[in-house]
C-alpha positions as CSV (number, residue, x, y, z in Angstrom):
1,M,0.0,0.0,0.0
2,I,2.8,2.4,0.8
3,E,4.4,1.7,-2.5
4,K,1.2,2.5,-4.3
5,T,0.7,5.6,-2.3
6,T,4.3,6.8,-3.1
7,R,3.8,6.0,-6.8
8,M,0.5,7.9,-6.9
9,N,2.0,10.9,-5.2
10,F,4.8,11.0,-7.8
11,L,2.4,10.5,-10.7
12,F,0.2,13.2,-9.2
13,D,3.2,15.6,-9.0
14,F,4.1,15.0,-12.7
15,Y,0.6,15.0,-14.2
16,Q,-1.7,17.0,-12.0
17,A,-1.9,19.8,-14.5
18,L,-3.7,17.4,-16.8
19,L,-6.5,16.7,-14.3
20,T,-9.7,18.6,-13.6
21,D,-10.0,20.7,-10.5
22,K,-12.3,18.1,-8.9
23,Q,-9.9,15.3,-9.7
24,R,-6.9,17.3,-8.4
25,S,-8.8,18.1,-5.2
26,Y,-9.9,14.5,-4.5
27,M,-6.4,13.2,-5.1
28,Q,-4.8,15.8,-3.0
29,L,-7.1,15.2,-0.1
30,Y,-6.9,11.5,-0.3
31,Y,-3.1,11.0,-1.0
32,L,-1.4,14.1,0.2
33,D,-3.7,15.1,3.1
34,D,-4.5,11.5,4.1
35,L,-8.3,12.1,4.4
36,S,-10.5,9.0,4.3
37,L,-13.1,8.5,1.5
38,G,-15.8,9.3,4.1
39,E,-14.2,12.6,5.1
40,I,-13.9,13.7,1.5
41,A,-17.5,12.7,0.8
42,E,-18.7,14.6,3.8
43,E,-16.7,17.7,2.8
44,Y,-18.2,17.6,-0.8
45,D,-21.6,16.4,0.4
46,I,-21.5,13.4,-2.0
47,S,-21.5,9.6,-1.4
48,R,-18.4,7.7,-0.3
49,Q,-18.8,5.6,-3.4
50,A,-18.7,8.6,-5.7
51,V,-15.4,9.7,-4.2
52,Y,-14.0,6.2,-4.5
53,D,-15.0,5.9,-8.1
54,N,-13.5,9.3,-9.0
55,I,-10.2,8.5,-7.3
56,R,-10.0,5.1,-9.0
57,R,-10.7,6.6,-12.4
58,T,-8.1,9.4,-11.7
59,E,-5.5,6.8,-10.7
60,A,-6.1,4.9,-14.0
61,M,-5.7,8.2,-15.9
62,L,-2.4,8.9,-14.1
63,E,-1.2,5.4,-15.0
64,E,-2.2,5.9,-18.6
65,Y,-0.4,9.3,-18.8
66,E,2.7,7.6,-17.4
67,E,2.4,4.8,-19.9
68,K,2.4,7.3,-22.7
69,L,4.7,10.0,-21.5
70,N,7.1,8.1,-19.1
71,L,7.9,11.2,-17.1
72,F,8.2,9.3,-13.8
73,T,10.1,6.5,-15.3
74,K,12.6,8.9,-16.8
75,F,12.9,10.7,-13.5
76,E,13.7,7.4,-11.7
77,K,16.3,6.6,-14.3
78,R,17.9,10.0,-13.9
79,Q,17.9,9.6,-10.1
80,E,19.6,6.2,-10.4
81,T,22.3,7.7,-12.8
82,I,22.9,10.6,-10.5
83,D,23.4,8.3,-7.6
84,Q,25.9,6.3,-9.7
85,L,27.6,9.5,-10.7
86,L,28.0,10.5,-7.1
87,L,29.7,7.2,-6.3
88,V,32.0,7.5,-9.3
89,V,32.9,11.1,-8.5
90,K,33.9,10.0,-5.0
91,D,36.1,7.3,-6.6
92,Q,37.8,9.6,-9.1
93,S,39.5,6.7,-10.8
94,S,36.7,5.9,-13.2
95,E,36.8,8.8,-15.6
96,Q,35.4,6.7,-18.5
97,T,32.4,5.5,-16.4
98,L,31.7,9.1,-15.4
99,I,31.6,10.2,-19.0
100,Q,29.2,7.3,-19.9
101,L,26.9,8.2,-17.0
102,I,26.8,11.9,-18.1
103,N,26.0,10.9,-21.6
104,Q,23.1,8.7,-20.3
105,L,21.7,11.8,-18.6
106,K,21.9,13.8,-21.8
107,E,20.0,11.1,-23.7
108,W,17.0,11.1,-21.4
109,D,16.2,14.8,-22.0
C-alpha cells in the first residue's frame, strides 16, 4: 500500500496539470492530506462511493499518462544515474564511467 501511495504521489506531481479541478482536489485530499473517503465525501456532500469511483478513475488516468509520457520512469532513471555519478565522483579513478553516465543523462532529456 505504501508503494502504491508513493507512486500515486509521484504521478500526481508529474501529471496534476492534466486533471480537472475536482480530480486534483480529491487526489490531494486522499493521497497528500490523508483524508478518508468518508471525510472527503462529507466535505463535498456526496457519497463515499462517488469519491471512491472518482479516485480510482483518476488513478487509472495517471497510470495511462505515465504509460504514454514516461515522465516518472525517466525521473527514476535520472535519479539512479545521479546516484551512480556521485559514487564514481567519490572514486575519481573511473573517468570513462563518469563520461558514460553523463552521456546517459543527456540522452534522457
